[in-house]
C-alpha positions in Angstrom: -3.1 31.1 4.2 -2.3 28.8 1.3 0.1 25.8 1.7 2.7 27.7 -0.4 2.5 30.7 1.8 2.9 28.6 4.9 6.0 26.9 3.4 7.5 30.3 2.6 6.7 31.5 6.1 8.3 28.5 7.7 11.4 28.8 5.5 11.7 32.5 6.6 11.4 31.5 10.2 14.0 28.8 9.9 16.4 31.2 8.3 15.9 33.7 11.2 16.3 31.1 13.9 19.4 29.5 12.3 20.9 33.0 12.1 20.3 33.5 15.8 21.8 30.2 16.7 24.8 30.9 14.6 25.2 34.4 16.1 23.6 34.1 19.6 24.7 37.6 20.6 21.6 38.8 18.7 19.5 36.9 21.2 20.3 39.5 23.9 20.0 38.5 26.7 18.3 40.9 29.0 18.7 40.5 32.7 16.1 41.6 35.3 17.2 42.0 38.9 15.8 39.7 41.6 15.7 41.4 45.0 15.5 39.9 48.5 12.7 41.5 50.5 13.6 42.9 53.8 11.7 44.5 56.6 13.6 47.8 56.3 13.0 48.2 52.6 16.7 47.9 51.6 15.8 44.9 49.3 19.3 44.1 48.0 19.9 42.5 44.6 20.5 38.7 44.9 20.1 37.5 41.4 19.2 38.2 37.8 16.7 36.4 35.5 18.0 36.1 31.9 15.5 36.4 29.1 16.2 36.2 25.3 15.1 38.4 22.5 13.6 37.6 19.1 14.6 39.3 15.9 13.2 42.9 15.9 10.9 43.8 13.1 10.0 40.2 12.2 7.2 37.8 13.2 9.7 36.3 15.6 10.4 39.6 17.4 8.6 38.4 20.6 10.6 36.0 22.8 7.7 33.6 23.2 6.9 33.6 19.5 10.5 32.9 18.8 10.5 29.9 21.1 7.3 28.6 19.6 8.7 28.9 16.1 11.8 27.1 17.1 9.7 24.3 18.7 7.6 23.9 15.5 10.7 23.6 13.4 12.6 21.2 15.8 15.2 23.9 16.6 14.3 24.6 20.3 17.2 22.5 21.6 19.8 24.3 19.6 18.3 27.7 20.3 18.2 27.0 24.1 21.8 25.8 24.3 22.9 28.9 22.3 21.0 31.2 24.6 22.1 29.5 27.8 25.8 29.7 26.9 25.4 33.3 25.8 24.0 34.1 29.2 26.9 32.3 30.9 29.4 34.2 28.7 27.9 37.6 29.6 27.6 36.7 33.3 31.2 35.7 33.4 32.3 38.8 31.6 30.4 40.9 34.2 32.0 38.8 37.0 28.5 38.2 38.3 28.5 37.2 41.9 24.7 37.1 42.2 22.6 34.1 41.2 21.8 33.7 37.5 18.3 32.4 36.8 17.7 30.5 33.5 14.7 28.6 32.0 16.0 25.4 30.5 13.5 24.2 27.9 12.3 20.6 28.0 13.9 19.9 24.6 17.3 20.3 26.2 16.7 17.9 29.1 19.3 15.3 29.0 20.9 16.5 25.8 24.7 17.1 25.6 26.0 20.6 25.2 27.1 21.3 21.6 30.8 21.0 21.2 31.4 24.6 20.1 29.7 25.7 23.4 31.3 23.2 25.7 34.1 25.3 27.0 32.0 28.3 28.0 29.3 26.0 29.5 31.9 24.1 31.6 33.4 27.4 32.9 29.9 28.7 33.7 29.1 25.6 35.7 32.3 26.0 37.7 32.2 29.7 38.3 28.5 30.9 38.4 25.7 30.4 40.8 22.8 29.2 38.7 19.1 28.5 39.3 17.0 26.5 36.8 13.4 27.7 36.4 10.8 24.9 35.7 7.4 25.9 34.2 4.2 23.9 34.0 4.9 22.8 30.4 7.9 21.0 31.6 5.6 18.4 33.4 4.6 16.8 30.1 7.3 14.1 30.4 7.7 13.5 34.1 10.5 11.0 33.7 12.6 13.5 31.6 11.9 16.2 34.1 13.0 14.1 37.0 16.2 13.2 35.3 16.8 16.8 34.4 16.3 17.9 38.0 18.8 15.3 39.2 21.3 16.6 36.6 20.8 20.3 37.5 21.2 19.5 41.2 24.4 17.5 40.4 25.8 20.7 38.9 25.0 22.6 42.1 22.0 24.5 40.5 19.1 25.5 42.6 15.6 24.6 41.4 12.8 27.2 41.0 9.2 26.1 40.2 7.2 28.7 38.4 3.6 29.6 39.4 1.7 26.3 39.0 -0.9 26.9 41.6 -3.7 26.1 39.2 -2.2 22.9 37.9 -3.1 20.2 40.4 -0.6 17.6 39.0 2.2 20.1 39.0 1.5 21.2 42.5 1.5 17.6 43.6 5.0 17.3 42.3 6.5 19.9 44.7 7.3 17.3 47.3 9.1 15.1 44.7 11.0 18.0 43.0 12.1 19.5 46.3 12.5 23.0 44.8 14.5 25.7 46.5 12.1 28.5 45.4 8.6 28.6 44.1 7.2 31.6 42.2 3.8 33.3 42.6 2.9 35.8 39.9 0.9 38.7 41.3 -0.6 39.4 37.9 -2.2 36.0 37.6 -5.9 35.9 36.6 -8.0 35.9 39.7 -5.3 37.4 41.8 -3.4 35.7 44.6 -6.1 35.7 47.3 -7.3 32.3 46.3 -7.3 28.9 48.0 -5.1 27.4 45.2 -2.4 30.1 45.7 -2.6 29.8 49.5 -2.1 26.0 49.3 0.7 26.5 46.8 2.5 28.8 49.3 1.8 26.3 52.1 3.3 23.5 50.1 6.4 25.6 49.5 6.8 25.9 53.2 6.3 22.2 53.7 9.2 21.4 51.3 11.4 24.1 52.7 11.2 26.3 49.6 11.3 30.1 49.6 8.7 32.1 47.8 9.4 34.6 45.0 6.8 37.1 43.9 6.7 38.1 40.2 5.1 41.2 38.7 6.1 43.4 41.6 5.5 46.6 39.7 4.3 49.1 42.4 4.9 49.6 46.1 1.5 48.0 46.8 2.7 44.9 45.0 5.7 44.7 47.4 3.3 44.8 50.3 1.2 42.0 48.7 4.4 40.0 48.2 5.3 40.4 51.9 1.8 39.3 53.0 2.3 36.1 51.0 5.5 35.4 52.9 7.7 36.1 49.8 11.4 36.6 50.5 12.3 37.4 46.9 10.7 39.6 44.3 11.1 40.6 40.6 9.3 43.3 38.7 9.3 46.8 37.3 9.4 48.3 40.9 13.0 47.1 41.0 14.1 47.8 37.4 13.4 46.8 33.8 15.4 44.0 32.1 18.7 45.3 30.7 22.4 44.7 30.8 24.3 43.3 33.7 26.2 45.8 35.9 30.0 45.4 35.5 32.5 45.5 38.3 
């Protein structure tokens, strides 16, 4: 790709991302149910994970690609705030009583909410039960992450640490972060029957965190999740991402 082509491509990406920030309704979101695992198989819904959408039919149609494009252009903070507040708006409209799980991006750590979104964000903080999901890439700036965790907890948000069993430095931070939940992805390379995953689950117990199993797509996955000691689960077995149910 020539330099000219790359400039044209970046301009097109900037236009798409700016449009999504200006009209965040086009970001989705989709909500996937989180179920509490029970011995009798009832498995009630206890939360929803909100995920955004890219712009269909473009290079930024995939959510991860959209985020990477925003990061490359310095727009991740604005995009994340727009999506976060859109998720709040839809959860409030649906009168969501279950917990709403979000993934705040590192670019937003310690940043103020944009003025045009301040009202809906303030209302969401007051009325919604929220959990902030922290991934391994959030550990790049430990000081910023620590400050963000303090801020999230001051808002009454619970802390969820994503599957970082293969990241020694991240695993070592569990005792410092004191998460409420840790995630184990059943689709992870190498599976979950590894010493790293077993130690990760042990550490969760040591800090008093519950375990959530991801990629629970079949009945057999549910049994695997239970064998890990998971009390929460998310995956296709329980439903595809979609709209929130309304009262």
